[in-house]
C-alpha positions as CSV (number, residue, x, y, z in Angstrom):
1,M,-68.1,180.0,-29.5
2,H,-65.6,181.0,-26.8
3,T,-68.4,182.6,-24.7
4,L,-70.5,179.4,-24.9
5,R,-67.5,177.2,-23.8
6,T,-66.8,179.6,-20.9
7,A,-70.5,179.6,-19.9
8,L,-70.6,175.8,-20.0
9,A,-67.4,175.4,-18.0
10,I,-68.7,177.8,-15.3
11,A,-72.0,176.0,-15.2
12,W,-70.2,172.7,-14.7
13,I,-68.0,174.2,-11.9
14,V,-71.1,175.6,-10.1
15,F,-72.9,172.3,-10.5
16,W,-70.0,170.3,-9.0
17,V,-69.6,172.8,-6.1
18,Y,-73.3,172.4,-5.3
19,W,-73.0,168.6,-5.6
20,L,-70.0,168.4,-3.3
21,V,-71.6,170.8,-0.7
22,S,-74.9,168.9,-0.7
23,A,-73.2,165.6,-0.2
24,F,-72.5,166.5,3.4
25,N,-76.2,166.5,4.1
26,A,-76.8,162.9,3.0
27,K,-77.6,160.1,5.4
28,E,-74.8,158.0,6.7
29,G,-74.1,154.9,4.7
30,R,-73.8,151.5,6.3
31,S,-70.0,151.8,6.4
32,A,-70.5,155.0,8.5
33,K,-67.8,156.8,6.4
34,R,-68.4,160.1,4.6
35,R,-66.7,160.2,1.2
36,L,-66.6,163.0,-1.3
37,P,-68.8,162.1,-4.4
38,L,-65.8,162.4,-6.7
39,T,-64.4,159.0,-7.8
40,G,-61.4,158.5,-10.1
41,L,-63.7,157.9,-13.0
42,S,-65.7,161.1,-12.5
43,A,-62.5,163.1,-12.0
44,L,-61.1,161.6,-15.2
45,S,-64.3,162.5,-17.1
46,V,-64.2,166.1,-15.8
47,V,-60.5,166.4,-17.0
48,L,-61.3,164.9,-20.4
49,V,-64.3,167.1,-20.9
50,L,-62.4,170.2,-20.0
51,R,-59.6,169.0,-22.4
52,A,-62.3,168.8,-25.1
53,F,-63.0,172.5,-24.7
54,R,-59.5,173.3,-26.2
55,G,-60.3,172.6,-29.8
56,G,-59.2,170.0,-32.2
57,S,-60.4,168.4,-35.4
58,L,-63.9,167.5,-33.9
59,E,-64.6,171.0,-32.6
60,V,-68.2,172.0,-33.2
61,H,-68.7,175.0,-35.5
62,S,-72.5,174.6,-36.1
63,P,-74.7,177.2,-34.4
64,V,-77.6,174.7,-34.6
65,L,-75.6,171.9,-32.9
66,E,-74.4,174.4,-30.3
67,A,-78.0,175.4,-29.6
68,I,-79.2,171.8,-29.4
69,G,-76.2,170.9,-27.2
70,T,-76.9,173.9,-24.8
71,V,-80.5,172.9,-24.4
72,V,-79.7,169.2,-23.8
73,F,-77.0,170.3,-21.3
74,A,-79.4,172.6,-19.4
75,C,-82.1,170.0,-19.3
76,G,-79.7,167.3,-18.2
77,L,-78.3,169.3,-15.3
78,A,-81.8,170.4,-14.3
79,L,-82.9,166.8,-14.2
80,A,-79.9,165.8,-12.1
81,I,-80.5,168.6,-9.7
82,W,-84.2,168.0,-9.4
83,A,-83.5,164.3,-8.7
84,R,-80.9,165.1,-6.1
85,I,-83.2,167.6,-4.3
86,H,-86.1,165.2,-4.5
87,L,-84.0,162.4,-3.1
88,G,-82.9,164.6,-0.2
89,R,-80.9,162.8,2.5
90,N,-81.4,159.5,0.8
91,W,-78.8,160.4,-1.8
92,G,-75.4,158.6,-1.8
93,L,-72.4,157.7,-3.9
94,P,-73.0,155.3,-6.7
95,M,-73.6,151.8,-5.4
96,S,-73.7,152.9,-1.7
97,Q,-76.2,151.6,0.8
98,K,-77.9,153.7,3.4
99,A,-78.3,152.6,7.1
100,E,-82.0,153.6,7.0
101,P,-83.0,153.2,3.3
102,E,-86.2,154.6,1.8
103,L,-87.5,153.7,-1.7
104,V,-88.2,157.0,-3.6
105,T,-90.5,156.5,-6.6
106,S,-92.0,160.0,-6.9
107,G,-90.8,163.2,-8.6
108,P,-88.3,162.4,-11.4
109,Y,-88.1,158.8,-10.1
110,R,-91.6,158.2,-11.5
111,F,-90.2,158.6,-15.1
112,V,-86.8,156.8,-14.7
113,R,-85.3,154.8,-11.9
114,H,-81.9,156.6,-12.1
115,P,-82.6,160.2,-13.1
116,I,-79.3,161.5,-11.6
117,Y,-77.4,159.3,-14.0
118,S,-79.7,160.2,-16.9
119,G,-79.3,163.9,-16.1
120,L,-75.5,163.8,-15.8
121,L,-75.2,161.9,-19.1
122,A,-77.5,164.3,-20.8
123,G,-75.5,167.2,-19.4
124,L,-72.3,165.7,-20.7
125,L,-73.8,164.9,-24.1
126,G,-75.1,168.5,-24.4
127,T,-71.6,169.8,-23.6
128,V,-70.1,167.5,-26.2
129,L,-72.7,168.5,-28.8
130,A,-72.0,172.2,-28.1
131,T,-68.2,172.1,-28.0
132,N,-66.3,169.1,-29.3
133,L,-67.5,165.7,-30.4
134,I,-64.3,164.0,-29.1
135,G,-66.1,164.0,-25.7
136,L,-68.4,161.3,-27.1
137,I,-65.7,158.8,-26.0
138,V,-66.0,160.2,-22.4
139,A,-69.8,160.0,-22.6
140,A,-69.7,156.4,-23.7
141,V,-67.3,155.4,-20.9
142,L,-69.3,157.3,-18.3
143,G,-72.5,155.8,-19.7
144,A,-71.1,152.3,-19.3
145,Y,-70.1,153.1,-15.7
146,F,-73.5,154.5,-14.9
147,Y,-75.2,151.5,-16.4
148,Y,-73.0,149.2,-14.3
149,S,-73.7,151.3,-11.1
150,A,-77.4,151.2,-11.8
151,F,-77.3,147.4,-12.2
152,V,-75.5,147.0,-8.9
153,E,-77.8,149.5,-7.1
154,E,-80.8,147.6,-8.5
155,K,-79.6,144.3,-7.0
156,N,-79.2,146.1,-3.6
157,L,-82.6,147.7,-3.9
158,T,-84.2,144.4,-4.8
159,A,-82.7,142.8,-1.8
160,T,-83.7,145.7,0.5
161,F,-87.2,146.1,-0.9
162,P,-88.1,142.6,-2.1
163,T,-91.7,143.3,-3.0
164,A,-91.8,147.1,-3.7
165,Y,-88.7,147.4,-5.9
166,P,-89.6,144.7,-8.4
167,A,-93.0,146.3,-8.9
168,Y,-91.4,149.7,-9.3
169,R,-88.8,148.3,-11.7
170,A,-91.5,146.7,-13.9
171,S,-93.3,150.0,-14.3
172,T,-90.4,152.4,-14.8
173,R,-87.4,152.5,-17.2
174,M,-83.8,152.5,-16.0
175,L,-82.3,155.6,-17.7
176,I,-84.4,156.8,-20.6
177,P,-88.2,157.1,-20.4
178,F,-90.0,154.6,-22.7
179,V,-86.7,153.3,-24.1
180,L,-84.1,151.9,-21.6
């Protein structure tokens, strides 16, 4: 169990280092400021998830749940990374607007409109399932934040792409293929 927790913590650290470094290659936003993609909410979620690694009454002791959690974690981070790579320089902080926007509907974006959010939530859910179920609170809060961010982004995208985005929105789910 200790080895799994250490491996998950290292994987999250590597992921966030990649995420921070790749942020410097994104297009400028309309505000022309570069900000690190680490908001107070995401910092809090990282701290709370790391806190969940310490044990407690909801610590996971089931090898089956640990295995399922590890697979969900790996698939979630893989989806987020694939979406980030596919989006390229069009990536930005939640609810940001780019100076020269492009509507990306291919790659993972053909399955869900916000695969980075989906991947991060799946990664967090997998971590929780493999380590400590108290993290479900963090996952719920972060899920609400991502849903709100997606809603705001969709209003911006509809205004920016008034014909293309509604058609894309009608054919693709927001966060979970075939469900939501």
